[in-house]
C-alpha positions as CSV (number, residue, x, y, z in Angstrom):
1,X,75.5,113.5,102.7
2,X,78.7,113.4,100.7
3,X,78.5,112.7,97.0
4,X,81.6,111.0,95.6
5,X,82.2,110.6,91.8
6,X,84.9,108.5,90.3
7,X,85.1,109.0,86.5
8,X,87.0,106.1,84.7
9,X,87.6,105.7,81.1
10,X,84.7,103.2,80.7
11,X,82.5,103.7,83.7
12,X,81.7,106.3,86.2
13,X,80.9,105.2,89.8
14,X,79.0,107.4,92.2
15,X,78.7,106.9,95.9
16,X,76.7,108.5,98.6
17,X,78.2,108.7,102.1
18,X,76.4,109.2,105.4
19,X,79.4,109.9,107.6
20,X,81.8,107.0,107.1
21,X,79.2,104.7,105.6
22,X,78.4,104.4,102.0
23,X,74.6,104.2,101.8
24,X,74.0,104.2,98.0
25,X,76.0,103.7,94.8
26,X,75.5,103.8,91.1
27,X,77.5,102.9,88.0
28,X,76.9,104.6,84.6
29,X,78.9,104.7,81.4
30,X,81.5,107.4,80.9
31,X,80.7,109.5,77.9
32,X,83.1,112.4,77.1
33,X,80.4,114.0,74.9
34,X,78.0,114.6,77.8
35,X,77.5,118.3,78.7
36,X,77.2,119.7,82.2
37,X,73.5,120.0,81.8
38,X,73.1,116.3,80.8
39,X,75.2,115.2,83.7
40,X,73.1,117.3,86.1
41,X,69.9,115.6,84.7
42,X,71.5,112.1,85.3
43,X,72.5,113.1,88.8
44,X,69.0,114.3,89.6
45,X,67.4,111.1,88.2
46,X,69.6,108.9,90.3
47,X,69.6,110.8,93.5
48,X,65.9,111.7,93.3
49,X,65.1,108.0,93.9
50,X,66.9,107.9,97.3
51,X,64.7,108.3,100.3
52,X,67.2,110.3,102.3
53,X,67.5,113.0,99.6
54,X,64.9,115.6,98.4
55,X,63.4,115.8,95.0
56,X,65.3,119.0,94.0
57,X,68.8,118.7,92.7
58,X,71.2,119.3,95.6
59,X,68.8,118.6,98.4
60,X,70.6,116.7,101.2
61,X,74.0,117.0,99.5
62,X,76.4,118.6,101.9
63,X,79.7,118.0,100.0
64,X,81.0,116.7,96.7
65,X,84.3,114.9,96.0
66,X,85.4,114.1,92.4
67,X,88.3,112.5,90.6
68,X,88.5,111.8,86.8
69,X,90.8,110.1,84.4
70,X,89.0,111.8,81.5
71,X,89.9,115.6,81.4
72,X,86.8,116.6,79.3
73,X,84.4,115.0,81.8
74,X,86.2,116.6,84.7
75,X,85.7,120.0,83.0
76,X,82.0,119.4,82.7
77,X,81.7,118.2,86.3
78,X,83.4,121.3,87.4
79,X,80.6,123.2,85.6
80,X,78.0,121.0,87.3
81,X,79.3,121.9,90.7
82,X,79.4,125.6,89.8
83,X,76.0,125.9,88.2
84,X,73.9,123.3,90.1
85,X,75.7,122.9,93.5
86,X,77.1,126.4,93.9
87,X,76.5,126.5,97.7
88,X,77.9,123.0,98.3
89,X,81.6,122.6,99.2
90,X,83.4,120.5,96.5
91,X,86.8,119.0,96.0
92,X,88.1,118.1,92.5
93,X,91.2,116.0,92.8
94,X,94.0,117.6,90.8
95,X,97.4,119.1,91.4
96,X,97.4,121.2,94.5
97,X,94.8,119.1,96.4
98,X,96.0,117.7,99.6
99,X,96.0,113.9,99.7
100,X,98.7,113.2,102.3
101,X,100.3,110.7,100.0
102,X,103.9,111.4,99.0
103,X,104.4,110.4,95.3
104,X,107.9,109.0,94.6
105,X,107.8,109.1,90.9
106,X,110.0,110.7,88.2
107,X,107.0,112.9,87.3
108,X,104.3,112.9,89.9
109,X,101.9,114.7,87.6
110,X,101.8,111.6,85.3
111,X,100.1,109.5,88.0
112,X,96.3,109.2,87.6
113,X,94.3,110.8,90.4
114,X,92.4,107.6,91.0
115,X,95.6,105.7,91.7
116,X,96.7,108.2,94.3
117,X,93.2,108.1,95.8
118,X,93.3,104.3,95.9
119,X,96.7,104.4,97.7
120,X,95.3,106.8,100.3
121,X,92.3,104.6,101.0
122,X,94.5,101.4,101.1
123,X,96.8,102.9,103.8
124,X,93.9,104.2,105.8
125,X,92.1,100.8,105.8
126,X,95.0,98.3,105.8
127,X,98.2,100.3,106.4
128,X,101.4,99.7,104.4
129,X,103.1,98.2,102.7
130,X,100.4,97.2,100.2
131,X,99.7,96.7,96.6
132,X,96.4,97.8,95.0
133,X,95.1,95.9,92.0
134,X,92.5,97.9,90.1
135,X,90.5,96.0,87.5
136,X,89.3,98.7,85.2
137,X,89.8,99.6,81.5
138,X,93.4,98.9,82.3
139,X,94.6,96.6,85.1
140,X,96.8,98.7,87.3
141,X,99.0,97.6,90.1
142,X,100.0,100.3,92.6
143,X,102.7,99.9,95.3
144,X,102.5,101.8,98.6
145,X,105.3,101.7,101.1
146,X,105.1,101.1,104.8
147,X,105.3,104.9,105.3
148,X,102.3,105.5,103.1
149,X,104.3,106.7,100.1
150,X,103.2,106.0,96.5
151,X,106.2,104.2,95.2
152,X,105.2,103.3,91.6
153,X,103.2,100.8,89.7
154,X,102.4,98.6,86.7
155,X,99.9,99.2,83.9
156,X,98.6,96.2,81.9
157,X,95.7,95.9,79.3
158,X,92.4,95.4,81.1
159,X,90.2,92.4,80.8
160,X,87.6,94.0,78.6
161,X,90.2,95.5,76.3
162,X,91.7,92.1,75.8
163,X,88.4,90.4,75.0
164,X,87.6,93.1,72.5
165,X,91.1,92.8,70.9
166,X,90.6,89.1,70.4
167,X,87.3,89.6,68.8
168,X,88.6,92.2,66.4
169,X,91.9,90.7,65.4
170,X,91.0,87.0,65.5
171,X,89.4,86.1,62.1
172,X,87.4,83.2,63.6
173,X,86.9,84.7,67.1
174,X,84.2,86.9,68.5
175,X,83.4,89.0,71.5
176,X,82.4,86.7,74.4
177,X,80.6,86.9,77.7
178,X,83.0,87.3,80.6
179,X,82.0,84.2,82.5
180,X,83.7,81.2,84.2
181,X,84.1,78.2,81.8
182,X,83.2,74.7,82.8
183,X,86.9,73.7,83.0
184,X,90.4,75.1,82.3
185,X,90.6,73.1,79.1
186,X,87.9,74.6,76.9
187,X,85.6,72.3,75.0
188,X,84.6,74.9,72.4
189,X,86.0,78.3,71.2
190,X,84.0,80.4,73.6
191,X,85.0,78.4,76.6
192,X,88.6,78.3,75.4
193,X,88.6,82.1,75.2
194,X,86.9,82.4,78.6
195,X,89.5,80.2,80.1
196,X,92.3,82.2,78.6
197,X,90.9,85.4,79.9
198,X,90.1,84.2,83.5
199,X,93.1,82.1,84.2
200,X,95.4,84.2,82.2
201,X,94.6,87.3,84.1
202,X,94.7,85.5,87.4
203,X,98.2,84.2,86.6
204,X,99.2,87.7,85.5
205,X,98.0,89.2,88.8
206,X,99.9,86.5,90.9
207,X,103.1,86.9,88.9
208,X,103.2,90.7,88.9
209,X,102.2,91.1,92.6
210,X,104.8,88.6,93.8
211,X,107.5,90.5,91.9
212,X,106.3,93.8,93.3
213,X,106.1,92.4,96.8
214,X,109.7,91.3,96.7
215,X,110.8,94.8,95.8
216,X,108.4,96.5,98.2
217,X,109.3,94.8,101.5
218,X,112.0,92.7,103.1
219,X,109.4,90.1,103.8
220,X,106.9,89.8,100.9
221,X,104.4,88.3,103.3
222,X,104.1,91.7,105.0
223,X,102.5,93.2,101.9
224,X,98.7,93.4,101.8
225,X,97.2,93.0,98.4
226,X,93.8,94.8,97.8
227,X,91.6,94.2,94.8
228,X,89.2,96.8,93.5
229,X,87.4,97.8,90.3
230,X,84.3,96.5,88.5
231,X,85.9,93.3,87.1
232,X,87.7,92.3,90.3
233,X,85.1,89.6,91.4
234,X,85.8,87.7,88.2
235,X,89.5,87.1,89.3
236,X,89.1,86.9,93.0
237,X,88.5,83.2,93.3
238,X,91.4,82.3,91.0
239,X,94.2,84.5,92.3
240,X,96.3,83.2,95.2
241,X,97.8,86.6,96.2
242,X,94.7,88.8,96.9
243,X,94.1,89.4,100.6
244,X,91.3,91.9,100.5
245,X,88.5,93.0,98.2
246,X,87.2,96.5,98.6
247,X,84.9,97.5,95.7
248,X,84.5,101.0,97.0
249,X,88.2,101.8,97.6
250,X,88.3,104.8,95.3
251,X,85.0,106.3,96.7
252,X,86.4,105.8,100.3
253,X,89.6,107.6,99.1
254,X,87.5,110.5,97.8
255,X,85.7,110.8,101.1
256,X,89.1,111.0,102.9
257,X,90.4,113.6,100.4
258,X,87.3,115.7,101.0
259,X,87.8,115.5,104.8
260,X,91.5,116.6,104.3
261,X,90.6,119.6,102.2
262,X,87.3,121.0,103.5
263,X,87.2,122.4,107.0
264,X,84.4,121.0,109.1
265,X,84.2,124.3,110.8
């Protein structure tokens, strides 16, 4: 079994692979204050419930692959692998790790590890050219060429950030549930805000992706658009440009990176 861990700014997603198939997954909040020991307890609690794993921490885990956008959490996870999984091969995605994705940026080190991992998985699953739209704390748009190169991207405020900002800065507004309103034209304040979030972000996705596709390929129709991230399902039905939805894109990319960096002997 391969354990994959994708640490985002808001949530951490864990996936368990049996070969190429993801057989279990969990989502927990990301807390930069958690220590390595606390993280180990959480891992033991989650994986101890899986029938294919043993009750002891590490039983049944043959490899670990990790990427993190939060440096302090990456540091603690490095300690987890050292103290609790010392005999298990592990890959932490950072400079020097082989991904097979050329990064055509002014400063390649600026690009988040999760965005490169997404690009790798997108090329493996759908080939290029493609655009990956990741609905997380930020909404990111990543462009991958026909040759599998990471060309660049776009970063916009995420859905939850926007909802929180409206609630904080609007004197008569409040934080709302992220849900589909009855109609585009809201009949009350909550529905009006829900409509603005849902259809506003769908329109943003369509507009940004169309512009990216025109720069990425001679024929924009050749560009495959892949959606991922925890909030992707909210926008899928309203966006006209998304071709594929792959909720485990980053975890699949972590599996691929592991296979590229750890010899199967």
